N, C-alpha and C positions, 0 to 999 in steps of 0.2 A: 484498548491494546492497539499496538501498531505491528505491522508486518515485517518482516525482514527478507533477504534474498540470503541463501545460503552459498558456499563455495561450489556448489554442484552446478550453478548457473553455466549454461552454455553460450550465454550473449547472444540469444536467438533475436531478440528484439522486439518479441511480441507484447510484452507486459508493459512496456513504457507506454505507446500510445492509448493503450486501454484505462490509464489511471485517470479518473475525472480530475483529482488534484494536483495533477503534475507533481507528485511524491516521489518518481521513480526516475533516476538518471544514471548514467554509466559512471561507475567508480573507477578505481585504479585497475581492479583487474576483471570486474564483472558489475552486473547491475546493483543497484543500491536503493533502499527505499528510505528516505527522510521521515522518521516520525512524528516530526513536528506536522506534517502535511497529510500523514497517512490515517485516514477514517474508516479503512476496510471496507470502503465504498458506501458506510452509512451516510444517509441523505440523498444519494445517487442511485443505488442498485441494491438488490436483496442480499448478494453475495460479492467478496472480492472478486474484482473482474481479473486481477494478475493472475489469480490463484486459478480461475476458470481455464485462461489460455495458455498456462504455463506447460510446456510438454513435458518437463522433466521433474515438475513437483517440488521444486527447490523454494517455494516461499512459505514461511512458517510463522507463526505468532512470534514477536519479538518478547524475549524473556524479561527485559528491563522496562517495558512499557504496558504496564496493566492497566487498561482503562476499560470501563464499562460502556455500556451502549448509551448511557447520558452524557458522558464525557466525550465520547465520538462524536454525537451529535450536536454537542457544544462546540466541537472543534471545526465540524462541518459549517456550522452557522457563522463562525467566526473566519474561516477561510474564503465562504462565498457571499459574506454579506446579509445573508438571510436571518431574520429575526426571530 
């Protein structure tokens, strides 16, 4: 799975620097998560760091990106070059 940021985002900027995959960036109106880069922090942390720091809880599972732990780990390996 990948995460997404909802329109409840207040653009506080705390999530972007926490993402180890640089998947979070400023969108047209609020921050967005690139699902091709989002591993839900698998390979880096035990839980998604963006969700940990978000003060308004506007980060949720992306309904169109259903990936299991194996797929997320494979994405992590592809993004980081770890075999």
